[in-house]
C-alpha positions in Angstrom: 20.0 16.2 18.3 20.9 12.6 17.3 21.0 12.2 13.5 21.1 9.1 11.3 24.4 8.8 9.4 23.8 7.9 5.8 26.4 6.5 3.4 26.1 6.7 -0.4 27.2 3.6 -2.3 27.9 5.2 -5.7 28.0 8.7 -7.0 25.1 8.3 -9.5 23.3 11.5 -10.4 20.1 10.7 -8.6 22.2 10.9 -5.4 22.3 14.7 -5.7 18.5 14.9 -5.2 18.7 12.6 -2.2 21.6 14.6 -0.8 19.3 17.6 -0.7 16.5 15.6 0.8 18.7 14.3 3.6 19.9 17.8 4.3 16.3 19.0 4.5 15.1 16.1 6.6 16.4 17.6 9.8 17.2 14.3 11.4 19.8 12.7 9.1 23.1 13.5 7.5 25.3 12.2 4.7 28.3 10.8 6.5 30.3 9.3 3.6 30.2 8.7 -0.1 31.9 5.7 -1.8 33.0 5.2 -5.3 35.6 2.9 -7.0 37.6 6.0 -7.2 38.1 8.2 -4.1 38.7 11.3 -6.3 35.3 10.8 -7.9 33.8 10.6 -4.4 35.6 13.9 -3.4 34.3 15.7 -6.5 30.8 14.5 -5.8 30.9 15.7 -2.2 32.4 19.0 -3.1 29.7 19.7 -5.7 26.9 18.8 -3.3 28.4 20.7 -0.3 28.5 23.9 -2.3 24.7 24.0 -2.4 23.6 22.0 0.7 26.5 21.9 3.1 26.5 19.6 6.1 28.3 20.9 9.2 30.8 18.1 9.0 32.0 17.3 5.4 31.2 13.7 4.5 34.1 11.4 4.0 35.2 10.3 0.5 35.9 6.6 0.2 37.5 4.7 -2.6 35.7 1.4 -2.2 32.3 0.1 -1.4 33.8 -2.3 1.1 35.1 0.6 3.2 31.6 2.1 3.3 29.9 -1.1 4.4 32.6 -1.7 7.1 32.5 1.9 8.4 31.4 2.2 12.0 30.4 5.8 11.3 27.6 4.9 8.9 24.2 3.7 10.1 22.4 3.3 6.8 23.3 3.0 3.1 21.6 4.6 0.1 21.9 2.4 -3.0 21.7 4.3 -6.4 23.9 1.5 -7.8 22.7 0.1 -11.2 20.0 -2.5 -10.6 22.0 -5.3 -12.3 24.8 -4.9 -9.7 22.8 -4.3 -6.6 22.0 -7.6 -5.0 25.5 -8.5 -3.7 26.1 -5.1 -2.1 22.7 -4.8 -0.5 23.2 -8.3 1.1 26.6 -7.4 2.3 25.3 -4.2 3.8 22.5 -6.0 5.5 24.9 -8.5 7.0 27.0 -5.6 8.3 23.9 -4.3 10.1 23.3 -1.3 7.9 19.8 -0.1 7.2 19.0 0.3 3.5 17.3 2.7 1.1 17.2 1.3 -2.4 16.6 3.0 -5.7 14.0 1.5 -8.0 13.6 -1.0 -9.5 14.9 -2.7 -6.4 16.4 -5.7 -8.1 16.8 -7.5 -11.5 14.2 -10.1 -10.5 11.9 -11.2 -7.7 14.4 -13.9 -6.8 17.1 -11.3 -6.3 14.9 -9.1 -4.2 13.7 -12.0 -2.0 17.4 -12.8 -1.3 18.0 -9.1 -0.4 15.0 -8.9 1.9 15.9 -12.2 3.5 19.3 -10.8 4.5 17.6 -7.7 5.9 15.2 -9.8 8.0 17.9 -12.0 9.2 20.0 -9.1 10.4 17.0 -6.9 11.7 17.7 -4.0 9.3 15.1 -1.8 7.7 14.6 -1.9 3.9 12.8 0.8 2.0 12.7 1.7 -1.7 13.1 5.3 -2.8 9.6 6.0 -4.1 9.2 9.5 -2.8 5.6 10.1 -3.7 4.6 7.4 -1.2 5.6 9.9 1.6 3.6 12.8 0.3 0.7 13.9 2.6 -1.3 14.1 -0.7 -1.5 10.3 -0.7 -3.5 10.2 2.6 -6.0 12.7 1.2 -6.3 10.7 -2.0 -7.0 7.6 0.1 -9.7 9.5 2.0 -11.4 10.4 -1.2 -11.2 6.9 -2.6 -12.8 5.4 0.5 -15.6 7.9 1.1 -18.0 5.7 -1.0 -19.4 8.7 -2.9 -16.7 10.5 -4.8 -15.3 7.6 -6.9 -17.0 4.4 -5.8 -15.9 1.0 -6.9 -12.8 1.3 -9.0 -13.1 0.0 -12.6 -10.0 1.4 -14.3 -6.7 3.0 -13.5 -4.7 4.6 -16.3 -1.3 6.2 -16.1 1.7 7.3 -18.1 5.2 8.4 -17.2 7.6 9.3 -20.0 10.3 11.7 -21.2 11.8 12.2 -24.6 15.5 11.2 -24.9 18.1 12.0 -27.4 20.7 9.9 -29.1 23.3 10.6 -26.3 20.9 9.1 -23.8 20.6 5.8 -25.6 24.3 5.6 -26.2 25.6 6.6 -22.7 22.8 6.2 -20.1 22.7 3.0 -18.1 18.9 2.9 -18.4 19.4 1.9 -22.0 21.8 -0.9 -21.1 20.1 -4.3 -20.8 22.9 -5.6 -18.5 22.8 -2.9 -15.9 19.0 -2.1 -16.2 17.4 -5.1 -17.8 13.8 -3.7 -17.4 14.8 -0.4 -19.1 11.9 2.1 -19.1 9.6 -0.4 -17.4 11.9 -0.5 -14.4 12.8 3.2 -14.4 9.3 4.6 -15.1 6.8 1.8 -15.0 7.7 1.0 -11.4 5.9 4.2 -10.4 2.7 3.4 -12.3 2.6 -0.2 -10.9 3.2 1.1 -7.4 0.4 3.7 -7.6 -2.0 1.0 -8.9 -1.1 -1.5 -6.2 -1.5 1.2 -3.5 -4.9 2.2 -5.0 -6.0 -1.4 -4.9 -4.9 -1.8 -1.3 -1.9 -4.0 -2.3 -4.0 -6.7 -3.9 -2.1 -8.4 -6.7 -3.8 -8.7 -10.1 -4.9 -12.1 -11.4 -3.3 -11.6 -14.8 -0.9 -9.2 -16.5 -0.1 -8.6 -20.1 2.7 -6.4 -21.5 4.1 -5.2 -24.8 7.7 -4.0 -25.5 6.9 -1.3 -28.1 10.5 -0.4 -28.8 14.0 -1.1 -27.4 17.2 0.7 -27.2 19.7 -0.2 -29.9 22.2 -3.1 -29.4 25.8 -2.1 -29.0 28.8 -4.4 -29.3 29.3 -4.4 -25.5 25.8 -4.5 -24.2 22.3 -5.8 -24.9 19.2 -3.6 -25.5 16.6 -2.7 -22.9 12.9 -1.7 -23.3 12.6 2.0 -24.2 8.8 2.0 -24.6 6.4 -0.3 -22.8 2.7 -0.7 -22.3 1.2 -3.0 -19.7 -2.2 -4.1 -18.5 -3.3 -5.7 -15.2 -6.6 -7.5 -14.7 -8.2 -8.0 -11.3 -10.5 -10.7 -10.0 -13.4 -8.3 -9.9 -12.7 -7.2 -13.5 -11.2 -3.9 -12.5 -8.2 -3.2 -14.8 -5.0 -1.1 -15.0 -3.2 0.2 -18.0 0.1 2.1 -18.0 2.6 3.5 -20.5 6.3 4.0 -19.8 8.6 5.5 -22.4 11.9 7.2 -23.0 10.6 8.4 -26.4 7.4 10.3 -25.7 7.1 13.9 -24.4 7.3 14.5 -20.6 4.2 13.4 -18.8 3.4 11.8 -15.4 -0.4 11.5 -14.9 -2.7 8.9 -13.4 -6.5 8.7 -13.7 -8.7 6.5 -11.5 -12.2 5.7 -12.9 -14.9 4.5 -10.6 -18.6 3.7 -10.8 -19.6 7.0 -9.3 -16.8 9.4 -10.3 -13.1 9.8 -11.1 -9.9 11.1 -9.6 -6.9 12.5 -11.5 -3.4 13.5 -10.6 -1.6 15.2 -13.5 1.6 15.1 -11.5 1.5 11.9 -9.4 5.3 11.4 -9.2 6.6 15.0 -9.0 4.0 17.5 -7.8 3.8 20.6 -9.9 3.6 22.5 -6.5 5.8 20.6 -4.1 4.6 22.9 -1.3 0.9 22.5 -1.8 0.3 19.4 -4.0 -3.2 19.1 -5.5 -5.4 16.6 -7.4 -8.7 16.7 -9.2 -11.9 14.8 -8.2 -14.9 15.1 -10.6 -13.7 18.5 -11.9 -13.1 19.9 -8.5 -9.5 20.7 -7.5 -8.4 19.6 -4.0 -5.3 21.4 -2.7 -3.4 20.4 0.4 -2.7 23.6 2.3 0.7 24.3 3.9 2.0 26.8 6.3 5.1 27.0 4.1 4.5 28.7 0.7 6.6 28.7 -2.4 8.9 31.7 -2.2 8.6 34.3 -5.0 10.8 33.5 -7.9 11.3 29.8 -6.8 10.3 26.8 -9.0 7.3 25.4 -7.2 8.2 21.9 -8.5 11.6 22.0 -6.9 12.0 19.4 -4.1 14.8 21.1 -2.1 12.9 22.2 1.0 11.9 20.5 4.3 8.2 20.1 3.5 8.7 18.3 0.2 8.0 14.6 -0.3 11.6 13.7 -0.7 12.6 15.3 2.6 9.6 13.6 4.2 10.8 10.2 2.9 14.2 10.5 4.6 12.6 11.9 7.7 10.2 9.0 7.9 13.0 6.5 7.3 15.1 8.0 10.0 12.2 8.2 12.5 11.5 4.5 11.8 15.1 3.5 12.6 15.1 5.6 15.8 11.8 4.0 16.9 13.7 0.7 17.3 11.0 -1.1 15.3 11.0 -2.4 11.8 8.4 -1.3 9.3 7.4 -4.5 7.6 5.1 -2.9 5.1 7.9 -1.1 3.2 9.7 -4.3 2.0 6.3 -5.9 1.2 5.4 -3.0 -1.1 8.7 -3.4 -2.9 8.2 -7.1 -3.3 4.7 -6.8 -4.7 5.8 -4.0 -7.1 8.7 -6.2 -8.3 6.4 -9.2 -8.7 4.1 -7.3 -11.0 7.0 -5.7 -12.9 8.6 -9.0 -13.5 5.3 -10.5 -14.7 4.8 -7.6 -17.1 8.3 -7.9 -18.5 7.9 -11.7 -19.0 4.6 -11.1 -20.8 6.2 -8.5 -23.0 9.1 -10.8 -23.9 6.9 -14.0 -24.4 3.9 -12.3 -26.0 1.5 -14.0 -23.7 -0.4 -13.2 -20.5 1.1 -14.1 -17.1 -1.1 -15.3 -14.3 -0.2 -14.3 -10.7 
């Protein structure tokens, strides 16, 4: 069976999760991993191979340039820090490599537009790594939203995504570094809330956004601060509204609630399903569960994503199938651009203290 050959540009920790997802996709493999230090690439590969071993051990490369030039790589996964990403995505696109990009996709709309222009010019696929978009639960949620009876016209979408971090996180993690991750928690966590809201509203952009930076990571001599706690609000032309909260300071939560004129819908786990085998959601106090032929094995963490039916494996399977179809999916880059547009507006509103119109 032909398989898509994926290269990792960076050994960032999130890559380990995507390694498992690619292994479980069934139609793609990790072919190479690149770092500035080949030894670091070798250690990363050895660690991942111990748990999810590809038949052919991926090659360890000591430069990003070698990965982009490799004839044995069809697509590149980018967990590189957001502030460094534009140049390398563009170079990969001009080399004809398809692209899966971590979120937030870019440091600004202008940077993302440049990246997407390079992809279009070279006929390569672009997709961001929002795994929940590939869950079968989303199709069922859409069915409920559009049945005209369960929820009705949407009036309010509320969500929160947060986890509580310690001092080490704020000192060492790139997400607290305003140079590498200028949007901080808004980019890392708020991206998901914005994405779900846009999806729910059928990709319509709001007419106005407001935002508030509630707290920031501390300044260090060699780096600026980044938002560590953020609240945003989106207003639509029909007066429907969206509120979201993203934080590195509050306890772990990842819920979304959609309020309509006739009812409501709630996902307490919209990003990482509590049961990755049979994800569920609630509609007007009724639980709707997606049945699966594959059940969570006894003694296994039901939230773990390392299996072929999970949303992360589906994401890579869908990406690979799209490449092998010979056609580009033009929706995926559009979703990224609209999410980036709203994120940028929220950040600008938070920094300037005034509403931003779209």
